[in-house]
N, C-alpha and C positions, 0 to 999 in steps of 0.2 A: 566478612567476606561473602560474596555471592556470585552466582553465574547468571549471565544473561542468556536466555534460551529463546531462539527464534525457530518457529515451526512453519513448514509449508503445508497448508491445509490439504487433507486427503481428497477433497472434492475439486481441487484446482485443475487437475488433469495435466498439468505441465510442470516440468522441472524449473527451478529458479536458481539464480546465483546470488549470493550475499557476500558482503564484505564491509570493511570500515573505511574505504577510500572512495572519493568522489569519481575517480576514473575507472570505476568497476567495469570489468569485462568478464567474459566466460573464462578467459585464460588466468586472470588473477583473482577470481571469486571462488567461493565454496559452493559446490553443486548440491542442491537439495531436491530430491525427488518428492512427489506428493506423499504426505504423511511423515516425511523426514524432518529431523531437527538438528540444530547445531548449538553447542554450548560455547559462549565466549568466555574464556577464563578471565577472572578479574572484571566481571561484568559491571561492577559498580563504577569502574573507571571508563567504560565505553559510552561515549557521548553521541556518536553518529553510527547508524547502520544503514547501508545502501543495498537496494534490491534491484536485480536486473531480471526482467520477466518479459516474455513476448506478448503478454496481455494482462488485463487486470486479474489480480489474485488476492486471496484472503490469507494473511499470515497472522500468526499468534506470537506475541512477545510476553515472556514472563521472567521473573527473577526467582532464583532458587538459592536460599542461603546455604553456604557450606557448613558442614558439621563442625562445631567448635573443636579445636585441637585439645585432646584430653592430655593433661599433664601427667606424666608418670610420677606417682607419689615419691618414688625413690630419688627423684631429682629435686624434691622440695627441701627447704631448710630444715624442716622437722625431721625428715628422714636422715639427712646428713648429720644432724646433731645426735640422733639415736645411734647411727653407725659409728660415729666418733666415740661415743660413750662406751659402746660395747668393746671396741678395740682398746680403749683406755683401761677398762676393767681387767682385760686379759693382761695388759702390760703391767698393771699393778701387781698381779699375781706372779708374773715373771720376776719382777724386782724382789718380791718377798722370797721367792725360791732361791734367788742368788744370795740372799742375806742369811740363810739358815746356818746357824753356828754349830759346828760339830765338836766343839770342845767337850761338852758333856754328851757322850755318844748316845746313851740310852734316851736322854731327854730330847736330843736332836731327832731321833727316830719318831718320837711321839709328835714333835712339832711338825715334822715333814708329813707324816700320815694325816694330821689334821689339815695341813695345807692342801694335800691331795683331795680331800673331801670337799674343801671349799672351792677348789678348782672345778670339781664335778658339779657342784650346785650352781656356780656361776655360768658354766657352759650350758647347763640345762635351762637357765633363765634366758640365755642368749638364743638357744634353740626356739624358745617361745617367741621372742622378739622377731626372729627371722621370718615368722609367718606373715608379719606386716610387709615384708619385702617379697612376698610370694615365693618364699624359699622353704623347702622341707629339709632342714639340716639335721644332722645327728652328731654334733660335736660331743655331747655328753656321753652317748653310748660308745663312741669311738674311744674317748678318754678312759671310760670305765673298763672297756674290754682289753685295753693294754695293761691293766693291772699295775698301776704305778706305785701301789703300797709297798713298803719295805719291811721285811722281817729278818734280813740278814741271810748271807749265803754260806759263809764259812765261820769256823769257830774262832779263828785268830782275829782279834778286834782290829789290829792295825791294818791287816789285809782287807778285812770286811769294810772298814771305813773308806778305804780307797775305792772299793767297788760301789759303796754307797754314794760317794761323790760323783762317780760316773752315772749312777742311776738318777741322781738329781739333775745332772746335765741333760740326760735323755728327756726327762719330763719337761724341762725348760725349753728344749729344742722343739718338742711337740707343741707347746703353747705358742712358740714363735710361729710355727707353721700354721696353727689354727688362727692366729691373729691375721696372718696374710689371707687365709681363706675368707675370714669375715669381711675384710676389706674388699675382696672381690665379689663375694656373694651379695653385698649390699649395693653394688653398682646397678644402674639401669641396664636393661638387656643390650642396649646399643654398645655398651662398653664391656659387657661381661665376657663375650667370646674371646676378645683379644687378651683379657686378663687370664682366662683359663688356659690359653696357649702358653702363657708364662708359667702357670702352675704345673702344667704337664711335665715340665723339665725341672721342677723344684724337688730335689731329693728329700724324701722323708728320712729322719734319723733311723738308723738300723742298729739293733741290739741282737747279738748272736751269742748263744751259750753252748757249751759242749763239754764232753769229758774225753780224756785220752789216757793211755797207759804208757808210762815211761818204760823204756828198754835201755838198760845200761846208762841211766841218767838222762835220757833225752828222747824226744819224739817229734816227728814232723806232722803238723796238723794241716791238712789240705782244705782250703776254703776259698772260693772265688770272690768272697766279699771283702777280703783283706786288702787294705791299701797301705801306702807308705805312712799315712797319717793316722792309721787306726790306733786306738787305745786298747791294749790287750793286757789282761791280768790273768794270773794262774795261781792256783792254790792246791796243795796236797790234800787228798781226801782219805788217806789211810796211813797206817804206821810204816808202810814201805816207802814213804817219801820223807826223808829226813833233811835233805839239803835245801838251800835257798834256790828258788826258781826265778828264771829270767827269760825274757822273750828275745829271740835273735833271728837273724837270717830271714827277715820278712821279704817275701817275693810277691809284689802286688798282683792280685788276681789269681794267685796260685796257692801259696802256703806260708806258714811261719813255724819256727822251731821253739819248743819249750825245753830248756836245758836246766838240769839240777847241778848244784855245786858238788853233789855227791854222785860220782859216776856209777855207784852201785844201786842207786834207787830204781826200783821196778814197780812202783805203786801207781794208783789212780790219781789223776790230776783233773781238776775242774778249771775250765778257761772261760773267759768273758771278753767279748769283742764289742767295742762301741765305735760306730762310724757316723 
């Protein structure tokens, strides 16, 4: 592609009119003052140029090549294959997380923590690949800062295993979110903004923990994060809690109640909310 450039010589002393039709007039022509020039777009397709002038003039005609369109590497097949591979690597980790067997509880904790470390290494490798997409990401540091390792929260193994299941689900949810981020961050800029608008409203998984003191076997915990679908667990933390604990009276955006089967319980309770 190139542009046809026609110039009115500075020494001509008169304006001229130019165009591409034989019935050229001052009304339908492009006015050029001495020293002025006009670029005909798609100049390689222009076969005739007409000049209207009151006297003999000197005009200059040149062709100027357009700069070649630079292809965004992120639009190439190589980039698309790399982006697809990174998403696939994360999806494989998600599948592995879903298959962690909790039958042997102590062994499952070791398997899980090893999995957490492999997730960290994989996300670090992806951070390096993202530089090729002109992106400075921090997937690994975000994963590590969330401290996904598991050491157990309560002494009762049955209750702790339930908390562990929720902890695994939180880690899997975070990987799902990261996979979506990778898909967006590897798009060319022309598509990135619209994808980010979607991500702005993509809720990150929330995990909230706290402690409460039972009074006559129950306590109302106020927390705006609670929803009707929240998973909430509670466990006694001292000898003043002897009854079985259950969650009841959930009020979305307001509170939930922890109730003991022993109305005399007045001990400390740890609670764990996953949304």
